[in-house]
One Martini backbone bead per residue (centre of mass of N, CA, C, O) as a GRO file, in nm:
protein
  195
    1UNK     BB    1   1.715   7.411  -1.515
    2UNK     BB    2   1.476   7.319  -1.338
    3UNK     BB    3   1.282   7.269  -1.578
    4UNK     BB    4   1.449   7.042  -1.711
    5UNK     BB    5   1.444   6.843  -1.473
    6UNK     BB    6   1.137   6.826  -1.448
    7UNK     BB    7   1.085   6.720  -1.735
    8UNK     BB    8   1.254   6.459  -1.708
    9UNK     BB    9   1.089   6.338  -1.473
   10UNK     BB   10   0.817   6.322  -1.619
   11UNK     BB   11   0.911   6.135  -1.848
   12UNK     BB   12   1.002   5.899  -1.665
   13UNK     BB   13   0.730   5.844  -1.528
   14UNK     BB   14   0.565   5.795  -1.784
   15UNK     BB   15   0.740   5.561  -1.892
   16UNK     BB   16   0.699   5.365  -1.651
   17UNK     BB   17   0.386   5.350  -1.658
   18UNK     BB   18   0.368   5.242  -1.951
   19UNK     BB   19   0.525   4.978  -1.904
   20UNK     BB   20   0.329   4.855  -1.696
   21UNK     BB   21   0.081   4.844  -1.879
   22UNK     BB   22   0.210   4.658  -2.101
   23UNK     BB   23   0.274   4.415  -1.892
   24UNK     BB   24  -0.055   4.358  -1.843
   25UNK     BB   25  -0.098   4.191  -2.067
   26UNK     BB   26  -0.292   3.916  -2.190
   27UNK     BB   27  -0.231   3.559  -2.203
   28UNK     BB   28  -0.468   3.300  -2.237
   29UNK     BB   29  -0.300   3.038  -2.275
   30UNK     BB   30  -0.227   3.007  -1.934
   31UNK     BB   31  -0.557   3.019  -1.824
   32UNK     BB   32  -0.710   2.730  -1.739
   33UNK     BB   33  -0.746   2.820  -1.400
   34UNK     BB   34  -0.903   3.089  -1.338
   35UNK     BB   35  -0.976   3.316  -1.081
   36UNK     BB   36  -1.224   3.508  -1.010
   37UNK     BB   37  -1.350   3.775  -0.892
   38UNK     BB   38  -1.519   3.850  -0.590
   39UNK     BB   39  -1.806   3.953  -0.430
   40UNK     BB   40  -1.835   4.001  -0.100
   41UNK     BB   41  -1.776   3.716  -0.013
   42UNK     BB   42  -1.449   3.604   0.069
   43UNK     BB   43  -1.576   3.282   0.111
   44UNK     BB   44  -1.712   3.114  -0.106
   45UNK     BB   45  -1.855   2.802  -0.181
   46UNK     BB   46  -1.894   2.910  -0.506
   47UNK     BB   47  -1.672   3.017  -0.692
   48UNK     BB   48  -1.564   3.204  -0.940
   49UNK     BB   49  -1.466   3.076  -1.265
   50UNK     BB   50  -1.202   3.003  -1.511
   51UNK     BB   51  -1.161   2.865  -1.846
   52UNK     BB   52  -0.874   2.887  -2.076
   53UNK     BB   53  -0.790   2.898  -2.435
   54UNK     BB   54  -0.604   2.842  -2.725
   55UNK     BB   55  -0.722   2.725  -3.048
   56UNK     BB   56  -0.530   2.865  -3.204
   57UNK     BB   57  -0.744   3.138  -3.289
   58UNK     BB   58  -0.927   3.018  -3.061
   59UNK     BB   59  -1.114   3.144  -2.796
   60UNK     BB   60  -1.171   2.960  -2.502
   61UNK     BB   61  -1.450   3.032  -2.265
   62UNK     BB   62  -1.511   2.966  -1.915
   63UNK     BB   63  -1.792   3.013  -1.687
   64UNK     BB   64  -1.807   2.943  -1.326
   65UNK     BB   65  -1.924   2.767  -1.049
   66UNK     BB   66  -1.738   2.615  -0.761
   67UNK     BB   67  -1.809   2.354  -0.603
   68UNK     BB   68  -1.783   2.152  -0.315
   69UNK     BB   69  -1.783   1.857  -0.150
   70UNK     BB   70  -1.770   1.845   0.170
   71UNK     BB   71  -1.844   1.519   0.220
   72UNK     BB   72  -2.027   1.465  -0.015
   73UNK     BB   73  -2.254   1.327  -0.219
   74UNK     BB   74  -2.274   1.381  -0.550
   75UNK     BB   75  -2.337   1.141  -0.739
   76UNK     BB   76  -2.662   1.053  -0.654
   77UNK     BB   77  -2.712   1.317  -0.477
   78UNK     BB   78  -2.670   1.626  -0.520
   79UNK     BB   79  -2.645   1.498  -0.811
   80UNK     BB   80  -2.860   1.392  -1.029
   81UNK     BB   81  -2.962   1.146  -1.213
   82UNK     BB   82  -3.117   1.237  -1.523
   83UNK     BB   83  -3.056   1.552  -1.484
   84UNK     BB   84  -3.042   1.873  -1.535
   85UNK     BB   85  -2.725   2.053  -1.522
   86UNK     BB   86  -2.518   2.340  -1.482
   87UNK     BB   87  -2.229   2.266  -1.399
   88UNK     BB   88  -2.258   2.412  -1.107
   89UNK     BB   89  -2.355   2.734  -0.981
   90UNK     BB   90  -2.639   2.932  -0.979
   91UNK     BB   91  -2.547   2.965  -1.279
   92UNK     BB   92  -2.495   2.911  -1.581
   93UNK     BB   93  -2.273   2.783  -1.775
   94UNK     BB   94  -2.026   2.931  -1.984
   95UNK     BB   95  -1.952   2.937  -2.345
   96UNK     BB   96  -1.680   3.061  -2.558
   97UNK     BB   97  -1.631   3.158  -2.904
   98UNK     BB   98  -1.433   3.332  -3.147
   99UNK     BB   99  -1.494   3.090  -3.335
  100UNK     BB  100  -1.588   2.858  -3.526
  101UNK     BB  101  -1.727   2.532  -3.454
  102UNK     BB  102  -1.692   2.172  -3.407
  103UNK     BB  103  -1.932   1.920  -3.289
  104UNK     BB  104  -1.983   1.635  -3.418
  105UNK     BB  105  -2.046   1.809  -3.704
  106UNK     BB  106  -2.144   2.065  -3.553
  107UNK     BB  107  -2.205   2.395  -3.603
  108UNK     BB  108  -2.065   2.668  -3.409
  109UNK     BB  109  -2.094   2.979  -3.360
  110UNK     BB  110  -1.972   3.246  -3.266
  111UNK     BB  111  -1.999   3.267  -2.904
  112UNK     BB  112  -2.246   3.246  -2.642
  113UNK     BB  113  -2.311   2.978  -2.403
  114UNK     BB  114  -2.455   2.702  -2.263
  115UNK     BB  115  -2.361   2.450  -2.010
  116UNK     BB  116  -2.478   2.124  -1.988
  117UNK     BB  117  -2.587   1.833  -1.795
  118UNK     BB  118  -2.640   1.464  -1.785
  119UNK     BB  119  -2.601   1.258  -1.549
  120UNK     BB  120  -2.450   0.925  -1.537
  121UNK     BB  121  -2.329   0.619  -1.462
  122UNK     BB  122  -2.250   0.543  -1.786
  123UNK     BB  123  -2.370   0.832  -1.900
  124UNK     BB  124  -2.328   1.143  -2.056
  125UNK     BB  125  -2.475   1.466  -2.120
  126UNK     BB  126  -2.378   1.722  -2.339
  127UNK     BB  127  -2.479   2.073  -2.344
  128UNK     BB  128  -2.553   2.314  -2.599
  129UNK     BB  129  -2.693   2.639  -2.541
  130UNK     BB  130  -2.817   2.946  -2.643
  131UNK     BB  131  -2.889   3.023  -2.331
  132UNK     BB  132  -2.658   3.173  -2.114
  133UNK     BB  133  -2.885   3.343  -1.936
  134UNK     BB  134  -2.916   3.145  -1.654
  135UNK     BB  135  -3.091   2.989  -1.387
  136UNK     BB  136  -2.988   2.730  -1.363
  137UNK     BB  137  -3.256   2.501  -1.474
  138UNK     BB  138  -3.521   2.674  -1.482
  139UNK     BB  139  -3.474   2.799  -1.795
  140UNK     BB  140  -3.460   2.547  -1.940
  141UNK     BB  141  -3.456   2.465  -2.306
  142UNK     BB  142  -3.439   2.219  -2.542
  143UNK     BB  143  -3.503   2.404  -2.796
  144UNK     BB  144  -3.200   2.551  -2.747
  145UNK     BB  145  -3.043   2.329  -2.854
  146UNK     BB  146  -2.759   2.243  -3.046
  147UNK     BB  147  -2.617   2.009  -2.864
  148UNK     BB  148  -2.560   1.654  -2.801
  149UNK     BB  149  -2.324   1.477  -2.596
  150UNK     BB  150  -2.161   1.184  -2.550
  151UNK     BB  151  -2.019   1.058  -2.228
  152UNK     BB  152  -1.775   0.876  -2.068
  153UNK     BB  153  -1.701   0.812  -1.761
  154UNK     BB  154  -1.417   0.872  -1.553
  155UNK     BB  155  -1.233   0.724  -1.312
  156UNK     BB  156  -1.080   0.852  -1.037
  157UNK     BB  157  -0.829   0.809  -0.807
  158UNK     BB  158  -0.862   1.113  -0.726
  159UNK     BB  159  -1.034   1.338  -0.576
  160UNK     BB  160  -1.222   1.629  -0.654
  161UNK     BB  161  -1.322   1.891  -0.466
  162UNK     BB  162  -1.356   2.092  -0.713
  163UNK     BB  163  -1.500   2.208  -0.965
  164UNK     BB  164  -1.348   2.138  -1.298
  165UNK     BB  165  -1.222   2.309  -1.569
  166UNK     BB  166  -1.080   2.223  -1.902
  167UNK     BB  167  -0.867   2.368  -2.155
  168UNK     BB  168  -0.739   2.219  -2.458
  169UNK     BB  169  -0.470   2.195  -2.680
  170UNK     BB  170  -0.397   1.962  -2.927
  171UNK     BB  171  -0.403   2.169  -3.166
  172UNK     BB  172  -0.461   2.420  -3.400
  173UNK     BB  173  -0.772   2.273  -3.437
  174UNK     BB  174  -0.782   2.117  -3.153
  175UNK     BB  175  -0.997   2.039  -2.868
  176UNK     BB  176  -1.049   2.013  -2.500
  177UNK     BB  177  -1.316   1.938  -2.267
  178UNK     BB  178  -1.315   1.925  -1.908
  179UNK     BB  179  -1.487   1.754  -1.631
  180UNK     BB  180  -1.429   1.771  -1.270
  181UNK     BB  181  -1.554   1.561  -0.993
  182UNK     BB  182  -1.456   1.396  -0.759
  183UNK     BB  183  -1.452   1.072  -0.939
  184UNK     BB  184  -1.510   1.249  -1.214
  185UNK     BB  185  -1.471   1.239  -1.583
  186UNK     BB  186  -1.549   1.458  -1.855
  187UNK     BB  187  -1.561   1.484  -2.227
  188UNK     BB  188  -1.485   1.699  -2.517
  189UNK     BB  189  -1.459   1.783  -2.862
  190UNK     BB  190  -1.306   2.027  -3.083
  191UNK     BB  191  -1.333   2.219  -3.396
  192UNK     BB  192  -1.223   2.423  -3.617
  193UNK     BB  193  -1.370   2.575  -3.853
  194UNK     BB  194  -1.213   2.472  -4.158
  195UNK     BB  195  -0.977   2.253  -4.061
   0.00000   0.00000   0.00000
């Protein structure tokens, strides 16, 4: 009898732990501004962050370091106009697509890429580059650019303290990526290839 009770308890414990594991599966649909865990400094000045969502069947995933304004002049100050910027801090910002996409008619195959920008007062250039594993803009090579997209900056009414990326699903085929910091927002759209 004791063995039977012991066996029933083991089965119940195993069943509960299995249920907890299954409940931990992630639906990236709602993680548009997820903060990644950081190691070392418990309060880094430019924490690692992620922005992601599904555009139809395409999982779009951005990883970046998010610097804060901290009272500084950002554009035309900390971030120079007319120069290539990693659009984050530390390493180049990466963008990953699980399926092929089109940006302004250019097909980008599924994979991981770097995302750079060239900020301007009247117009920004958004760059998707083949080499995602780069340190700042030191390793940047324009020969590896897949596409350059022009974007008109939008002035925000309220300043954004920390650099923020957002990935939005417009419909099952189309998405939008926006970048906001200080009083500026820029964006570009993508389309799932073949849609």
